ROROVEX-763054 format. One record per residue: residue number from 1; chain; x, y, z of N, C-alpha, C, CB in turn. Coordinates in steps of 0.02 Angstrom, whole numbers, padded with zeros to 5 digits, m for minus. Glycine has a CB too. Example, Ala and Ser with C-alpha at 12.3 -4.5 7.8 and 13.67 -1.06 7.14 Angstrom:
# ROROVEX-763054
- 1_A_00660_m00284_00390_00615_m00225_00390_00660_m00165_00390_00565_m00224_00452
- 2_A_00642_m00112_00354_00684_m00053_00357_00645_00002_00394_00704_m00030_00286
# end
This chain:
# ROROVEX-763054
- 1_A_m00508_m01240_01734_m00490_m01304_01712_m00471_m01300_01638_m00547_m01354_01725
- 2_A_m00418_m01334_01622_m00395_m01338_01553_m00432_m01397_01520_m00317_m01346_01548
- 3_A_m00469_m01385_01468_m00507_m01439_01437_m00468_m01481_01387_m00566_m01411_01403
- 4_A_m00415_m01452_01359_m00375_m01489_01310_m00299_m01483_01330_m00388_m01460_01235
- 5_A_m00279_m01516_01382_m00210_m01512_01401_m00163_m01550_01352_m00202_m01538_01471
- 6_A_m00100_m01535_01356_m00051_m01566_01313_m00040_m01639_01334_00015_m01527_01315
- 7_A_m00041_m01683_01284_m00030_m01756_01298_00030_m01784_01261_m00091_m01796_01278
- 8_A_00053_m01839_01284_00110_m01874_01254_00100_m01950_01266_00179_m01849_01286
- 9_A_00132_m01990_01223_00130_m02059_01228_00180_m02085_01281_00144_m02089_01160
- 10_A_00163_m02141_01316_00210_m02169_01364_00273_m02197_01331_00176_m02222_01404
- 11_A_00271_m02207_01265_00329_m02235_01229_00377_m02183_01209_00308_m02273_01169
- 12_A_00363_m02119_01217_00410_m02066_01201_00463_m02063_01257_00373_m01996_01192
- 13_A_00519_m02030_01240_00571_m02021_01292_00560_m01963_01339_00637_m02012_01259
- 14_A_00595_m01962_01391_00590_m01906_01440_00615_m01843_01407_00631_m01921_01505
- 15_A_00663_m01847_01363_00686_m01787_01326_00630_m01761_01284_00748_m01804_01281
- 16_A_00591_m01805_01249_00533_m01785_01210_00484_m01747_01256_00498_m01847_01177
- 17_A_00472_m01775_01313_00426_m01744_01362_00450_m01674_01382_00420_m01789_01424
- 18_A_00516_m01669_01399_00543_m01606_01419_00538_m01553_01365_00612_m01614_01439
- 19_A_00555_m01574_01302_00549_m01529_01244_00479_m01506_01235_00574_m01563_01182
- 20_A_00432_m01550_01240_00360_m01532_01230_00336_m01484_01285_00315_m01596_01230
- 21_A_00357_m01496_01346_00340_m01451_01402_00367_m01382_01390_00367_m01478_01468
- 22_A_00430_m01378_01366_00459_m01311_01351_00424_m01279_01295_00532_m01317_01334
- 23_A_00409_m01315_01241_00375_m01286_01182_00307_m01261_01201_00369_m01338_01126
- 24_A_00268_m01299_01241_00200_m01280_01258_00195_m01239_01323_00158_m01343_01263
- 25_A_00250_m01227_01355_00253_m01187_01418_00205_m01216_01471_00235_m01111_01404
- 26_A_00213_m01282_01482_00172_m01316_01534_00219_m01354_01581_00120_m01366_01502
- 27_A_00196_m01367_01642_00235_m01400_01691_00219_m01474_01697_00225_m01367_01757
- 28_A_00170_m01496_01658_00152_m01569_01660_00120_m01588_01595_00103_m01585_01720
- 29_A_00126_m01652_01578_00093_m01683_01519_00050_m01741_01542_00146_m01706_01467
- 30_A_m00007_m01748_01510_m00046_m01807_01524_m00021_m01862_01477_m00124_m01793_01514
- 31_A_m00020_m01922_01502_00005_m01978_01463_m00057_m02014_01433_00050_m02028_01509
- 32_A_m00057_m02016_01368_m00114_m02042_01332_m00100_m02102_01292_m00142_m01991_01288
- 33_A_m00136_m02154_01301_m00125_m02217_01264_m00193_m02242_01239_m00090_m02272_01309
- 34_A_m00199_m02246_01172_m00263_m02268_01141_m00323_m02230_01165_m00274_m02341_01153
- 35_A_m00319_m02163_01163_m00372_m02119_01181_m00393_m02124_01256_m00431_m02134_01137
- 36_A_m00347_m02151_01297_m00362_m02155_01369_m00304_m02122_01407_m00373_m02232_01392
- 37_A_m00320_m02083_01456_m00270_m02050_01499_m00247_m02103_01549_m00299_m01986_01536
- 38_A_m00182_m02120_01546_m00156_m02172_01589_m00108_m02146_01645_m00120_m02222_01546
- 39_A_m00093_m02083_01640_m00048_m02054_01690_m00032_m01981_01676_00015_m02092_01693
- 40_A_00013_m01955_01716_00036_m01887_01708_00109_m01883_01726_m00004_m01838_01752
- 41_A_00145_m01840_01692_00217_m01831_01708_00229_m01756_01714_00265_m01864_01651
- 42_A_00265_m01739_01768_00279_m01668_01779_00354_m01656_01775_00252_m01645_01848
- 43_A_00371_m01593_01775_00444_m01572_01779_00475_m01605_01839_00451_m01492_01784
- 44_A_00441_m01602_01895_00470_m01633_01956_00483_m01707_01947_00423_m01623_02016
- 45_A_00438_m01743_01912_00447_m01813_01902_00510_m01826_01862_00387_m01842_01869
- 46_A_00520_m01786_01812_00580_m01796_01768_00645_m01785_01808_00579_m01746_01706
- 47_A_00644_m01732_01849_00702_m01718_01890_00711_m01769_01944_00698_m01651_01920
- 48_A_00662_m01784_01983_00668_m01824_02044_00670_m01899_02029_00610_m01809_02092
- 49_A_00631_m01921_01981_00626_m01994_01968_00674_m02015_01913_00554_m02014_01948
- 50_A_00697_m01970_01871_00737_m01992_01813_00808_m01964_01819_00704_m01970_01745
- 51_A_00817_m01900_01816_00883_m01871_01816_00921_m01887_01879_00878_m01798_01807
- 52_A_00890_m01879_01936_00921_m01890_02001_00937_m01962_02014_00878_m01865_02055
- 53_A_00899_m02009_01985_00909_m02079_02000_00933_m02122_01943_00847_m02107_02026
- 54_A_00909_m02107_01881_00924_m02151_01824_00980_m02124_01781_00861_m02161_01781
- 55_A_00999_m02060_01793_01051_m02033_01750_01024_m01998_01690_01096_m02087_01729
- 56_A_01054_m02007_01633_01034_m01973_01572_00964_m01991_01550_01083_m01988_01518
- 57_A_00918_m01942_01548_00849_m01956_01527_00837_m01955_01452_00804_m01906_01559
- 58_A_00889_m01943_01412_00879_m01935_01341_00846_m01996_01306_00946_m01921_01308
- 59_A_00863_m02057_01329_00835_m02113_01296_00786_m02154_01340_00890_m02155_01273
- 60_A_00776_m02134_01400_00729_m02168_01444_00657_m02153_01423_00740_m02147_01517
- 61_A_00615_m02202_01426_00544_m02195_01407_00504_m02167_01466_00515_m02265_01383
- 62_A_00451_m02131_01450_00407_m02104_01501_00379_m02160_01541_00352_m02063_01471
- 63_A_00362_m02213_01511_00331_m02271_01547_00376_m02298_01603_00317_m02329_01496
- 64_A_00440_m02286_01598_00486_m02309_01650_00476_m02274_01719_00558_m02298_01627
- 65_A_00451_m02213_01718_00441_m02177_01780_00368_m02163_01794_00480_m02114_01779
- 66_A_00325_m02185_01751_00254_m02169_01756_00224_m02208_01816_00217_m02189_01688
- 67_A_00190_m02170_01859_00157_m02200_01917_00089_m02226_01891_00149_m02148_01977
- 68_A_00072_m02286_01911_00010_m02315_01885_m00055_m02290_01920_00014_m02391_01891
- 69_A_m00049_m02260_01976_m00109_m02239_02015_m00121_m02162_02001_m00098_m02254_02094
- 70_A_m00166_m02148_01956_m00182_m02079_01937_m00230_m02050_01988_m00213_m02075_01865
- 71_A_m00211_m01996_02022_m00254_m01961_02069_m00295_m01913_02031_m00214_m01924_02125
- 72_A_m00363_m01915_02040_m00408_m01874_02001_m00460_m01841_02046_m00441_m01916_01946
- 73_A_m00501_m01799_02016_m00559_m01768_02047_m00617_m01772_01995_m00544_m01692_02069
- 74_A_m00675_m01747_02016_m00731_m01747_01973_m00753_m01673_01961_m00788_m01790_02002
- 75_A_m00790_m01660_01909_m00810_m01591_01893_m00856_m01561_01948_m00847_m01589_01824
- 76_A_m00890_m01602_01986_m00937_m01574_02035_m00903_m01560_02103_m00996_m01622_02045
- 77_A_m00841_m01577_02110_m00804_m01561_02173_m00792_m01485_02173_m00734_m01602_02180
- 78_A_m00793_m01457_02233_m00778_m01385_02237_m00702_m01375_02237_m00809_m01354_02301
- 79_A_m00683_m01311_02225_m00613_m01294_02218_m00573_m01309_02279_m00605_m01225_02202
- 80_A_m00602_m01303_02336_m00566_m01314_02400_m00551_m01390_02409_m00610_m01288_02460
- 81_A_m00596_m01433_02384_m00584_m01505_02388_m00526_m01522_02338_m00651_m01547_02371
- 82_A_m00525_m01491_02280_m00471_m01502_02234_m00406_m01479_02266_m00483_m01466_02168
- 83_A_m00405_m01422_02296_m00345_m01399_02331_m00323_m01445_02386_m00356_m01332_02358
- 84_A_m00371_m01473_02424_m00355_m01520_02477_m00322_m01581_02448_m00418_m01539_02515
- 85_A_m00347_m01607_02395_m00318_m01668_02362_m00247_m01653_02339_m00363_m01691_02301
- 86_A_m00238_m01593_02309_m00170_m01573_02287_m00122_m01568_02345_m00172_m01504_02250
- 87_A_m00147_m01540_02401_m00107_m01534_02460_m00088_m01601_02489_m00142_m01493_02511
- 88_A_m00137_m01644_02496_m00129_m01708_02529_m00081_m01754_02488_m00200_m01743_02538
- 89_A_m00081_m01748_02422_m00040_m01789_02380_00022_m01752_02352_m00082_m01816_02325
- 90_A_00029_m01689_02374_00086_m01649_02355_00094_m01646_02279_00149_m01676_02387
- 91_A_00038_m01629_02245_00038_m01623_02173_00012_m01556_02153_m00003_m01677_02142
- 92_A_00028_m01533_02091_00008_m01467_02066_m00038_m01473_02006_00068_m01427_02048
- 93_A_m00051_m01534_01983_m00092_m01545_01925_m00140_m01602_01940_m00049_m01558_01862
- 94_A_m00206_m01589_01930_m00256_m01638_01950_m00306_m01651_01892_m00294_m01612_02012
- 95_A_m00300_m01711_01863_m00348_m01728_01808_m00418_m01730_01835_m00330_m01795_01775
- 96_A_m00465_m01709_01791_m00536_m01709_01809_m00571_m01764_01765_m00569_m01635_01797
- 97_A_m00605_m01810_01800_m00636_m01865_01765_m00712_m01863_01779_m00605_m01933_01785
- 98_A_m00752_m01879_01726_m00824_m01884_01735_m00846_m01949_01704_m00860_m01824_01703
- 99_A_m00876_m01991_01745_m00901_m02058_01722_m00846_m02097_01685_m00964_m02050_01675
- 100_A_m00787_m02095_01714_m00730_m02133_01688_m00695_m02102_01630_m00751_m02199_01670
- 101_A_m00718_m02042_01608_m00686_m02010_01551_m00652_m01946_01572_m00736_m01997_01495
- 102_A_m00596_m01932_01542_m00558_m01870_01554_m00596_m01811_01526_m00488_m01874_01521
- 103_A_m00603_m01759_01569_m00638_m01698_01545_m00594_m01635_01552_m00703_m01687_01584
- 104_A_m00541_m01639_01588_m00499_m01579_01597_m00444_m01589_01650_m00543_m01520_01616
- 105_A_m00407_m01536_01658_m00349_m01537_01706_m00352_m01473_01747_m00276_m01543_01669
- 106_A_m00351_m01479_01812_m00349_m01421_01857_m00277_m01414_01883_m00401_m01429_01916
- 107_A_m00251_m01355_01874_m00182_m01344_01900_m00186_m01293_01958_m00133_m01317_01844
- 108_A_m00131_m01291_01996_m00122_m01241_02048_m00133_m01169_02020_m00051_m01248_02080
- 109_A_m00109_m01157_01960_m00117_m01092_01929_m00191_m01078_01917_m00077_m01087_01863
- 110_A_m00225_m01126_01894_m00297_m01118_01882_m00335_m01095_01946_m00327_m01184_01856
- 111_A_m00318_m01128_02001_m00349_m01112_02065_m00329_m01043_02089_m00330_m01164_02117
- 112_A_m00267_m01026_02080_m00246_m00958_02102_m00276_m00903_02059_m00168_m00952_02101
- 113_A_m00291_m00918_01996_m00323_m00868_01954_m00393_m00849_01980_m00328_m00894_01882
- 114_A_m00429_m00896_02007_m00497_m00884_02029_m00502_m00872_02103_m00540_m00941_02011
- 115_A_m00452_m00891_02141_m00450_m00880_02214_m00382_m00854_02233_m00466_m00945_02254
- 116_A_m00366_m00792_02214_m00299_m00767_02229_m00283_m00759_02303_m00290_m00700_02195
- 117_A_m00336_m00758_02346_m00323_m00755_02418_m00290_m00817_02444_m00387_m00744_02454
- 118_A_m00293_m00871_02408_m00262_m00935_02429_m00185_m00929_02420_m00293_m00996_02387
- 119_A_m00162_m00880_02384_m00090_m00875_02370_m00052_m00869_02435_m00076_m00814_02325
- 120_A_m00073_m00829_02484_m00036_m00821_02547_m00035_m00887_02584_m00068_m00765_02590
- 121_A_m00088_m00925_02583_m00091_m00986_02618_m00040_m01036_02586_m00163_m01015_02618
- 122_A_m00038_m01037_02519_00009_m01082_02486_00080_m01065_02499_m00002_m01082_02414
- 123_A_00094_m01001_02497_00163_m00976_02512_00184_m00999_02582_00167_m00897_02506
- 124_A_00140_m00990_02629_00155_m01009_02697_00166_m01083_02703_00101_m00987_02743
- 125_A_00126_m01125_02667_00135_m01197_02668_00203_m01216_02638_00078_m01231_02628
- 126_A_00221_m01185_02583_00283_m01200_02549_00342_m01181_02594_00288_m01163_02481
- 127_A_00338_m01125_02627_00392_m01103_02673_00398_m01151_02730_00380_m01032_02699
- 128_A_00342_m01175_02758_00346_m01221_02814_00377_m01288_02792_00276_m01233_02845
- 129_A_00358_m01312_02731_00387_m01373_02705_00461_m01367_02696_00355_m01392_02640
- 130_A_00483_m01311_02667_00553_m01301_02654_00593_m01300_02718_00564_m01237_02615
- 131_A_00565_m01266_02772_00597_m01263_02837_00604_m01333_02866_00557_m01218_02886
- 132_A_00553_m01374_02859_00555_m01443_02886_00605_m01486_02851_00487_m01474_02881
- 133_A_00616_m01474_02784_00660_m01517_02745_00731_m01493_02742_00634_m01523_02677
- 134_A_00746_m01434_02771_00815_m01410_02768_00857_m01448_02819_00818_m01333_02781
- 135_A_00917_m01466_02799_00962_m01501_02848_00986_m01452_02903_01024_m01533_02810
- 136_A_00993_m01478_02960_01019_m01439_03018_01096_m01444_03015_00989_m01467_03088
- 137_A_01128_m01386_03018_01202_m01384_03014_01230_m01357_03078_01226_m01341_02956
# end
């Protein structure tokens, strides 16, 4: 778990978010407002929710695509439960909350570092999803 992930304000632009992700070499940023985590934005969010639908993300604010329902886990959950949540919600970054306060972020990379045997299962899942989503010609 990453204890101090990179954060950004919801009032920043999507370009600001993309630049910060590139600078910090991360695939997601936590959205922080007044010392509270209010959401998360990933590379996929920028591409799918902004570029693909809204056009030029240079001036769009993060809050325009921010989902209000933050999916989280707790520090006492085991790694397999975290992985199940990620699978069920199709996410790769999972904030960890304890007694209503943010304590860290678990990513798919974090899980694979400590459970490399899960890699084959994840590859198989991704291949199955891609096969299901490919158009038939």
